[in-house]
C-alpha positions in Angstrom: -0.1 -0.3 -0.5 1.2 3.5 -0.8 2.4 5.5 2.3 0.1 8.6 2.8 0.7 11.9 4.0 -1.3 14.3 6.2 -3.8 15.4 3.3 -4.7 12.4 2.1 -2.8 11.9 -1.3 -0.3 9.0 -1.7 3.7 9.7 -2.3 2.3 8.3 -6.5 -0.8 10.8 -6.6 2.4 13.9 -5.6 4.8 12.4 -8.3 1.8 12.9 -11.0 1.2 16.8 -9.6 4.4 17.8 -9.7 5.0 16.2 -13.4 2.2 17.5 -14.7 3.1 21.2 -13.0 6.9 21.1 -14.7 5.4 19.8 -17.8 2.3 22.3 -17.2 5.5 25.7 -16.6 8.4 24.5 -17.8 8.3 21.9 -20.9 8.9 24.1 -24.6 6.7 22.0 -26.3 3.5 22.1 -23.7 3.0 26.0 -25.5 3.2 25.9 -29.1 3.9 23.4 -31.7 1.3 21.0 -33.7 0.1 18.3 -31.6 2.4 15.0 -34.0 5.3 17.0 -32.8 3.3 17.6 -28.6 2.4 14.1 -28.5 6.2 12.5 -29.8 7.7 14.4 -27.4 5.9 13.7 -24.1 5.0 9.8 -25.3 9.0 10.2 -24.8 8.8 12.4 -21.8 11.1 11.4 -19.1 8.9 12.6 -16.5 6.2 10.2 -17.8 9.0 7.0 -16.3 8.4 8.7 -12.6 4.3 8.1 -13.1 
């Protein structure tokens, strides 16, 4: 069973949330580029390996 933090979220949920934030705010592909470029990049994103 996953470790639960005081706010009720699991470690996995926290990692997923952090990866989503990093992608939205820092990934140069997240804002601009075609959908095909975005899909190709996101499917190979190192952050996805953490999830």
